[in-house]
C-alpha positions as CSV (number, residue, x, y, z in Angstrom):
1,M,86.9,142.3,95.2
2,L,85.1,143.1,98.4
3,H,88.0,145.4,99.3
4,I,87.6,147.2,95.9
5,L,83.8,147.5,96.5
6,A,84.2,148.8,100.0
7,T,86.8,151.4,99.1
8,H,87.1,152.4,95.4
9,A,83.5,151.6,94.4
10,R,82.0,153.3,97.5
11,R,83.9,156.5,96.5
12,Q,82.5,156.0,92.9
13,E,86.1,155.7,91.5
14,T,84.9,152.7,89.4
15,L,81.7,154.3,88.1
16,D,81.3,153.8,84.4
17,R,84.9,152.8,83.9
18,V,86.6,149.8,82.6
19,M,88.6,148.2,85.4
20,E,92.0,146.8,84.4
21,F,93.6,144.3,86.7
22,G,97.4,143.7,86.4
23,G,100.6,143.4,88.3
24,P,102.6,140.7,90.0
25,G,99.7,139.7,92.3
26,L,97.9,138.1,89.4
27,A,100.4,135.3,89.4
28,S,98.9,134.1,92.7
29,L,95.4,133.8,91.2
30,S,94.0,130.9,89.3
31,P,92.3,131.4,86.0
32,D,88.9,131.0,87.7
33,E,89.8,133.7,90.3
34,R,90.9,136.0,87.5
35,A,87.6,135.5,85.7
36,T,85.8,136.3,88.9
37,L,87.7,139.7,89.1
38,A,86.6,140.5,85.5
39,N,83.1,139.4,86.1
40,M,82.6,141.2,89.4
41,A,83.8,144.5,87.9
42,T,80.2,145.3,87.0
43,E,79.3,144.9,90.7
44,C,81.6,147.9,91.2
45,S,79.5,150.0,88.8
46,A,82.2,149.6,86.2
47,K,81.3,149.0,82.5
48,A,83.7,146.0,82.2
49,G,86.7,144.3,83.7
50,V,89.9,143.3,81.9
51,V,92.7,141.1,83.4
52,E,96.2,141.3,81.9
53,A,97.2,138.1,80.1
54,D,100.3,136.3,81.3
55,E,101.9,132.9,80.5
56,E,99.5,131.1,82.9
57,T,96.6,132.6,81.0
58,L,98.0,131.6,77.7
59,R,98.7,128.0,78.9
60,W,95.1,127.8,80.1
61,I,93.8,128.9,76.8
62,A,96.1,126.6,74.8
63,A,95.0,123.6,76.8
64,R,91.4,124.3,75.8
65,R,91.9,125.2,72.2
66,P,93.0,122.3,70.0
67,G,95.7,123.5,67.6
68,A,96.4,126.8,69.4
69,S,100.1,127.4,70.1
70,L,101.6,129.5,72.8
71,E,103.6,131.5,70.3
72,E,100.4,132.2,68.3
73,L,98.5,133.3,71.4
74,R,101.4,135.5,72.6
75,G,101.1,137.4,69.3
76,K,97.5,138.2,70.1
77,V,98.0,139.6,73.6
78,V,97.0,143.2,74.0
79,R,98.9,145.2,76.6
80,P,98.4,148.8,77.9
81,D,100.3,151.4,75.9
82,P,103.5,152.6,77.6
83,G,102.7,155.9,79.4
84,A,98.9,155.4,79.0
85,T,96.8,157.9,80.9
86,Y,93.9,156.4,82.9
87,A,91.0,158.8,83.5
88,G,90.1,157.0,86.7
89,G,93.7,156.9,87.9
90,V,95.9,153.9,88.8
91,H,95.1,152.3,92.1
92,T,97.8,150.0,93.6
93,I,96.4,147.5,96.1
94,D,98.9,145.7,98.4
95,L,97.4,142.2,98.5
96,G,99.3,141.4,101.6
97,R,97.5,144.1,103.5
98,I,93.9,143.1,102.6
99,R,92.1,141.6,105.5
100,P,89.6,138.7,104.8
101,M,86.1,140.1,104.2
102,V,82.6,138.8,103.7
103,A,79.7,140.3,101.9
104,T,76.9,141.4,104.3
105,P,73.3,141.8,103.5
106,G,71.4,145.0,104.0
107,D,69.4,145.5,107.2
108,Q,66.4,147.8,106.7
109,A,65.7,147.8,110.4
110,K,69.1,149.4,111.0
111,G,69.0,151.7,108.0
112,I,71.6,149.6,106.1
113,P,70.6,149.4,102.4
114,S,71.2,146.3,100.4
115,D,74.3,147.4,98.5
116,P,77.3,145.5,97.2
117,T,79.6,147.9,98.9
118,N,78.5,146.6,102.2
119,G,81.3,144.3,103.2
120,A,82.8,143.5,106.6
121,V,86.2,142.5,107.8
122,I,85.7,139.1,109.3
123,A,87.8,139.8,112.4
124,D,85.4,142.7,113.2
125,L,82.3,140.5,113.2
126,G,82.9,138.3,116.2
127,E,80.9,135.2,116.5
128,V,78.1,135.0,113.9
129,P,75.7,132.1,113.7
130,I,75.2,130.9,110.2
131,D,71.8,129.4,109.5
132,K,71.7,130.1,105.7
133,T,74.2,130.5,102.9
134,T,73.8,131.8,99.4
135,S,75.9,130.9,96.4
136,T,76.7,133.2,93.5
137,C,77.2,132.7,89.8
138,T,80.6,134.4,89.9
139,R,82.5,131.9,92.0
140,R,83.0,128.2,91.3
141,S,83.7,125.8,94.1
């Protein structure tokens, strides 16, 4: 998500859009991580975030809804229309090329506003003493 904030959101490509997350990379994400993507879409100035449902999603839902069958849930899945046009374009992100990032706070003394698009590649930071951490509501531990 920090990569999307630092690139697409900074260029306002996500402004007032609904962000749809899909593709083979989703299989590597847990249901909680997928929920984080959808929840954090608003941090990108999007109106909402939607994550494509797959078998893992359906198994997760079925395990939490007594009486729900996988077949019934499959029948309720909504998919993008074939050949759909996306006003904001389709942006392919190679997950293997994303470098680990951290969110960084603003620094008024250096003219850096507090802005969610301010992220940094960890390898570029060098040694940074940590004397305080902050937790967010979008990530479970």
